[in-house]
C-alpha positions as CSV (number, residue, x, y, z in Angstrom):
1,M,0.0,0.0,0.0
2,A,1.3,3.4,-0.9
3,S,2.5,5.7,1.9
4,P,0.1,8.6,2.8
5,R,0.7,11.9,1.1
6,V,1.9,15.0,2.8
7,A,0.4,18.3,1.6
8,F,2.0,21.7,1.6
9,V,-0.4,24.6,1.1
10,T,0.7,28.2,0.6
11,G,-1.4,31.3,0.9
12,A,-3.3,29.5,3.7
13,N,-5.2,32.6,4.8
14,G,-6.4,33.4,1.2
15,I,-9.7,32.3,-0.4
16,T,-8.4,29.3,-2.2
17,G,-5.5,28.4,0.1
18,S,-7.9,28.2,3.0
19,A,-10.4,26.2,0.8
20,I,-7.7,23.6,-0.1
21,T,-6.8,23.3,3.6
22,E,-10.4,22.8,4.6
23,Y,-11.0,20.4,1.7
24,L,-8.1,18.2,2.7
25,A,-9.1,18.2,6.4
26,Q,-12.7,17.4,5.7
27,N,-12.5,15.0,2.7
28,K,-9.2,13.2,2.9
29,K,-8.5,10.6,5.6
30,A,-5.2,10.3,7.4
31,S,-4.5,7.2,5.3
32,E,-4.6,9.5,2.2
33,F,-3.0,12.6,3.6
34,S,-1.1,12.1,6.8
35,K,-0.1,15.7,7.3
36,I,-1.3,19.1,6.0
37,I,1.5,21.7,6.3
38,V,0.2,25.3,5.7
39,T,1.9,28.6,5.4
40,S,1.3,32.3,5.0
41,R,3.1,35.4,6.0
42,S,0.6,36.2,8.8
43,P,-0.6,34.0,11.6
44,L,-3.0,31.2,10.4
45,Q,-6.7,31.8,10.8
46,T,-8.8,28.7,10.0
47,S,-12.3,27.4,10.7
48,V,-11.2,23.7,10.8
49,T,-9.6,21.8,13.6
50,D,-7.4,18.9,12.5
51,S,-4.4,17.4,14.3
52,R,-2.8,16.9,10.9
53,I,-2.6,20.7,10.2
54,T,0.8,22.3,11.0
55,F,1.5,25.9,10.4
56,I,4.8,27.6,9.4
57,A,5.1,31.3,8.8
58,L,7.0,31.8,5.5
59,D,7.5,34.9,3.3
60,F,8.3,33.9,-0.2
61,T,9.6,37.4,-1.1
62,E,12.7,36.1,0.7
63,T,15.4,34.3,-1.2
64,P,15.6,30.5,-1.5
65,Q,18.8,30.6,0.5
66,T,16.8,32.1,3.4
67,L,13.8,29.8,3.0
68,I,15.6,26.5,2.7
69,P,16.9,26.2,6.3
70,R,13.5,27.3,7.7
71,M,11.7,24.7,5.5
72,Q,14.3,21.9,5.7
73,S,12.9,19.9,8.6
74,L,9.2,20.4,8.4
75,C,8.9,20.1,4.6
76,S,11.2,17.1,4.1
77,T,8.2,14.7,3.7
78,V,6.1,16.9,1.4
79,T,4.7,15.0,-1.6
80,H,2.0,17.4,-2.9
81,A,2.5,21.2,-2.9
82,Y,-0.3,23.7,-3.6
83,F,0.8,27.2,-4.4
84,S,-1.9,29.9,-4.1
85,S,0.2,32.8,-2.7
86,Y,-0.3,36.3,-4.1
87,V,1.3,39.7,-3.4
88,H,-0.8,42.7,-4.5
89,S,0.5,46.0,-5.9
90,D,-1.4,48.7,-7.8
91,D,1.8,49.2,-9.8
92,F,1.3,46.6,-12.6
93,V,5.0,46.3,-13.4
94,K,5.8,45.7,-9.7
95,L,2.8,43.3,-9.4
96,N,4.3,41.1,-12.2
97,T,7.8,41.1,-10.7
98,L,6.7,40.4,-7.2
99,N,4.5,37.5,-8.1
100,H,7.0,35.9,-10.5
101,D,9.7,36.2,-7.7
102,I,7.6,34.6,-4.9
103,F,6.8,31.6,-7.0
104,E,10.4,31.1,-8.1
105,N,11.6,31.4,-4.6
106,F,9.0,28.9,-3.4
107,L,9.8,26.3,-6.0
108,L,13.6,26.6,-5.8
109,A,13.4,26.1,-2.0
110,L,10.8,23.3,-2.2
111,V,12.7,21.1,-4.6
112,E,15.8,21.4,-2.3
113,V,14.0,20.3,0.9
114,A,11.4,17.8,-0.4
115,P,13.0,14.7,-1.9
116,K,9.7,12.8,-1.9
117,L,7.9,15.5,-4.0
118,E,5.3,14.0,-6.4
119,N,3.4,17.0,-7.6
120,V,3.4,20.8,-7.6
121,T,0.1,22.6,-8.4
122,L,0.1,26.3,-9.3
123,Q,-3.0,28.4,-9.2
124,T,-3.2,31.2,-11.8
125,G,-6.6,32.4,-13.2
126,G,-8.8,33.7,-15.9
127,K,-6.4,36.7,-16.5
128,Y,-4.2,34.2,-18.2
129,Y,-6.4,34.7,-21.3
130,G,-6.3,38.5,-21.2
131,C,-9.9,38.9,-20.1
132,H,-8.9,41.9,-18.0
133,L,-7.5,43.7,-21.1
134,A,-9.7,43.3,-24.1
135,P,-12.4,41.1,-25.7
136,I,-11.2,37.5,-26.0
137,P,-12.7,34.2,-27.1
138,S,-15.4,33.2,-24.7
139,P,-15.3,30.6,-23.3
140,S,-11.5,30.5,-23.2
141,R,-9.8,27.1,-23.5
142,E,-6.6,25.9,-22.1
143,D,-4.9,25.4,-25.5
144,G,-5.7,29.0,-26.6
145,P,-2.9,31.5,-27.3
146,R,-1.5,33.7,-24.7
147,F,-2.5,37.4,-24.7
148,G,0.4,39.7,-25.1
149,P,4.1,39.4,-24.1
150,S,5.3,37.2,-21.1
151,N,6.4,40.2,-19.1
152,A,2.9,41.7,-19.2
153,N,1.3,38.9,-17.2
154,F,3.0,37.2,-14.2
155,Y,1.0,34.0,-14.9
156,Y,3.2,33.3,-17.9
157,P,6.6,33.3,-16.3
158,Q,5.2,31.4,-13.3
159,E,3.9,28.6,-15.6
160,D,7.0,28.7,-17.7
161,F,9.3,28.4,-14.7
162,L,7.2,25.5,-13.3
163,A,7.3,23.6,-16.6
164,S,11.1,24.2,-17.0
165,K,11.9,23.1,-13.5
166,Q,9.8,20.0,-13.8
167,K,11.5,18.9,-17.0
168,N,13.6,15.7,-16.3
169,S,12.3,15.6,-12.7
170,S,10.5,12.8,-11.0
171,W,7.6,15.0,-9.9
172,T,4.7,16.2,-12.0
173,Y,2.9,19.6,-12.1
174,N,-0.6,21.0,-12.7
175,V,-1.9,24.5,-13.3
176,I,-5.4,25.4,-12.1
177,R,-7.1,28.5,-13.7
178,P,-10.2,29.6,-11.9
179,D,-12.5,32.3,-13.2
180,A,-14.1,34.9,-11.0
181,I,-13.4,33.4,-7.6
182,I,-16.2,33.4,-4.9
183,G,-15.6,32.4,-1.3
184,T,-14.7,33.6,2.1
185,T,-12.0,33.2,4.8
186,P,-12.0,33.5,8.6
187,K,-10.3,36.9,8.2
188,P,-11.8,39.3,5.6
189,N,-9.3,39.9,2.8
190,G,-9.2,42.0,-0.4
191,M,-9.7,40.7,-3.9
192,N,-13.1,39.2,-2.9
193,A,-16.2,40.0,-4.9
194,A,-18.5,38.5,-2.4
195,Y,-17.6,41.0,0.3
196,T,-18.1,43.8,-2.2
197,Y,-21.6,42.6,-3.2
198,A,-22.7,42.1,0.4
199,V,-21.4,45.4,1.8
200,Y,-22.7,47.4,-1.2
201,I,-26.2,45.9,-1.2
202,L,-26.6,46.1,2.5
203,T,-25.4,49.7,2.8
204,C,-27.7,50.7,0.0
205,K,-30.6,49.0,1.8
206,H,-29.7,50.8,5.0
207,L,-29.7,54.1,3.2
208,G,-32.8,53.4,1.3
209,I,-31.0,53.6,-2.0
210,P,-31.7,51.1,-4.9
211,P,-28.6,48.9,-5.2
212,R,-28.3,49.0,-9.0
213,M,-25.6,46.8,-10.4
214,P,-22.6,49.1,-11.2
215,T,-22.1,47.9,-14.8
216,N,-23.1,48.7,-18.4
217,E,-26.0,47.4,-20.5
218,F,-23.9,45.0,-22.5
219,Y,-22.3,43.2,-19.5
220,W,-25.7,43.2,-17.8
221,M,-27.2,41.1,-20.5
222,S,-24.1,39.0,-21.4
223,Y,-23.1,35.7,-19.8
224,E,-20.7,35.1,-16.9
225,D,-19.3,32.3,-14.9
226,S,-17.8,32.0,-11.4
227,A,-15.6,29.6,-9.4
228,Y,-16.6,28.8,-5.8
229,A,-13.5,28.2,-3.7
230,P,-14.5,24.7,-2.5
231,I,-15.0,23.7,-6.2
232,I,-11.5,25.0,-7.0
233,A,-10.1,23.0,-4.1
234,D,-11.9,19.9,-5.3
235,L,-10.4,20.1,-8.8
236,T,-7.0,21.0,-7.5
237,V,-6.7,17.9,-5.3
238,Y,-8.3,15.7,-8.0
239,A,-5.8,16.8,-10.7
240,S,-2.8,16.6,-8.4
241,T,-3.5,13.0,-7.3
242,N,-4.7,11.6,-10.6
243,P,-1.8,10.3,-12.8
244,T,-3.7,10.9,-16.0
245,C,-3.8,14.7,-15.2
246,A,0.0,15.0,-14.9
247,N,1.5,18.1,-16.5
248,H,-1.8,19.6,-17.6
249,A,-3.5,22.9,-17.0
250,F,-7.2,23.0,-16.2
251,N,-9.8,25.8,-16.2
252,V,-12.3,25.6,-13.3
253,S,-15.7,27.2,-12.8
254,N,-18.9,26.1,-11.0
255,G,-20.1,24.4,-14.2
256,D,-22.9,26.8,-15.1
257,Y,-23.3,30.1,-16.9
258,F,-25.6,33.0,-15.8
259,S,-26.5,36.5,-16.8
260,W,-26.3,39.3,-14.3
261,Q,-29.8,40.4,-15.6
262,T,-31.0,37.3,-13.7
263,M,-28.4,36.9,-11.0
264,W,-28.3,40.5,-9.6
265,P,-32.0,40.6,-8.7
266,Q,-31.6,37.2,-7.1
267,L,-28.7,38.5,-5.0
268,T,-30.4,41.7,-3.9
269,S,-33.6,39.7,-3.1
270,Y,-31.4,37.4,-0.8
271,F,-30.5,40.6,1.1
272,G,-34.1,41.7,1.3
273,V,-34.1,44.2,-1.6
274,E,-36.1,43.9,-4.8
275,T,-34.5,45.2,-8.0
276,S,-35.6,45.2,-11.6
277,P,-34.2,42.8,-14.2
278,N,-34.8,45.6,-16.7
279,P,-33.1,48.8,-15.3
280,S,-32.6,51.8,-17.5
281,F,-29.1,52.7,-18.7
282,D,-28.1,56.1,-19.8
283,R,-24.4,56.8,-20.2
284,A,-23.7,53.1,-20.2
285,S,-26.5,52.0,-22.6
286,I,-25.6,49.8,-25.5
287,K,-26.1,52.6,-28.0
288,N,-23.4,54.6,-26.1
289,L,-20.9,51.8,-25.8
290,T,-17.8,50.9,-27.8
291,I,-17.0,47.2,-27.4
292,G,-13.6,46.9,-25.8
293,V,-13.8,50.2,-24.0
294,P,-14.9,50.0,-20.3
295,S,-18.0,51.8,-19.2
296,Q,-20.2,52.0,-16.1
297,E,-23.5,53.6,-15.2
298,V,-22.3,53.8,-11.6
299,S,-18.7,53.6,-10.3
300,L,-18.2,51.7,-7.0
301,V,-15.0,53.7,-6.3
302,E,-17.0,56.9,-6.6
303,W,-19.9,55.4,-4.6
304,A,-17.7,54.2,-1.7
305,T,-17.2,57.5,0.0
306,N,-16.6,58.1,3.8
307,D,-20.3,58.7,4.4
308,K,-21.1,55.3,2.9
309,R,-18.5,53.7,5.2
310,Q,-20.1,55.5,8.2
311,A,-23.5,54.1,7.1
312,W,-22.1,50.6,7.0
313,E,-20.6,51.0,10.5
314,Q,-24.0,52.3,11.7
315,L,-25.7,49.3,10.2
316,C,-23.3,46.9,11.9
317,E,-23.9,48.6,15.3
318,S,-27.6,48.7,14.9
319,T,-27.8,45.0,14.0
320,G,-25.6,43.9,16.9
321,C,-22.7,42.9,14.7
322,P,-19.9,45.5,15.3
323,E,-17.4,42.8,14.3
324,A,-18.5,43.3,10.7
325,K,-17.2,46.8,10.5
326,G,-13.9,45.6,9.2
327,S,-15.5,43.9,6.2
328,W,-15.6,47.3,4.5
329,D,-11.9,46.9,4.0
330,G,-12.5,43.4,2.5
331,A,-14.6,45.0,-0.3
332,S,-12.8,45.5,-3.6
333,W,-14.3,48.6,-5.1
334,Q,-11.6,49.2,-7.7
335,M,-11.3,45.6,-8.7
336,M,-15.1,45.3,-9.2
337,D,-15.2,48.5,-11.2
338,W,-12.7,46.8,-13.5
339,V,-14.9,43.7,-13.7
340,F,-18.2,45.3,-14.1
341,G,-16.9,48.0,-16.5
342,R,-16.1,45.4,-19.2
343,T,-17.9,45.6,-22.5
344,W,-17.1,42.0,-23.3
345,S,-17.9,38.6,-21.9
346,A,-15.1,36.5,-20.4
347,T,-15.9,32.9,-19.5
348,V,-13.9,29.7,-19.4
349,S,-14.6,26.2,-20.7
350,I,-14.2,23.3,-18.3
351,S,-14.6,20.7,-21.0
352,K,-11.0,19.6,-20.5
353,A,-11.5,18.8,-16.8
354,R,-14.6,16.9,-17.7
355,R,-12.7,14.8,-20.2
356,F,-10.2,14.0,-17.5
357,G,-13.0,12.6,-15.3
358,W,-13.7,15.6,-12.9
359,N,-17.4,16.1,-12.2
360,G,-17.4,18.9,-9.7
361,Y,-20.5,21.2,-9.9
362,I,-22.5,23.8,-7.9
363,D,-25.2,26.1,-9.0
364,S,-23.6,29.6,-8.9
365,Y,-26.5,31.2,-7.0
366,Q,-26.2,28.5,-4.4
367,A,-22.4,29.2,-4.2
368,F,-23.2,32.9,-3.5
369,V,-25.7,32.0,-0.8
370,E,-23.4,29.5,0.9
371,T,-20.7,32.2,0.9
372,F,-23.0,34.9,2.4
373,E,-24.3,32.4,5.0
374,R,-20.8,31.6,6.1
375,M,-20.0,35.3,6.3
376,K,-23.0,35.7,8.7
377,R,-21.8,32.9,10.9
378,L,-18.3,34.5,11.0
379,K,-19.9,37.8,11.8
380,Q,-18.4,39.4,8.8
381,I,-21.8,40.7,7.6
382,P,-24.8,41.5,9.9
383,T,-27.9,39.4,10.0
384,W,-30.8,41.5,8.8
């Protein structure tokens, strides 16, 4: 019988890092994974209790020479590594450099300290296809061409370095590309659309303002997809432990498509606010749009002024949930302006994962509801 695997999960406080940790703890027996080593730069915050979980604080902006002695003992038995770390910067050039460097430092250190290594799985995302820059084929497929030069998107050098390092090695690799991640973590963090929706809609409700979706008419009527963090974790572990998936990249989404024309009224109704599936658009109407040029009827950055934050904090106090005040900082106003301002659709195909035997699925509305319900349990949003 094969020896149990040992997992090493980076970015353990992030949406997908925490989801992978929880997935392993809840779905894999000790006979399958005997140890779950997790790391982040800040102290671990997790909702699961499992004696197999061991935390080590690591900062992958440090050089491999610094990391190796710190990882040497604990990571010597690692067989499966899951990289979902990310360093944010509003400076795009710096963003690319930082995230290329942290992955290179991680991998160079790991292969030195983990002689039993079997698989390294890297998470990238839908931006691999250039969906953040211009209209692209939708749904995008794993064998599609890259969008632009390698130095313009840190996913490219990350994937190239992984493939080059794996060549002639005994271990395999995978790349997982989720689109529009939805989920939550014990500690609210940025880059999370769900916090943005919840804070925006509830604040509007508190102020008696209709929470219209901050988009344009084209995007309102076009089709979208999403990737729920537990679904991402499910495919990640499936691919990394299935020999037929070795050295392949896989898109991941919930498995359905939806239009915001249908989904937005469902979300606002969940929060107790009825909105129309047929709102009027003026400056962002189809007749005023140029495909490929971002446009919005309402900007979240412009909306999220200090008086709105004060209204959110008043709501948290009045509903007996002062702990949720900090969720305002988990909202991603600028990121969601970028998403909702697009005048093009950007979805991914998961046909390849299906061909390789993965059958994960969740209705996207259910994924949103499960995320919001967990936020309520964690007191990250008030119960209304």
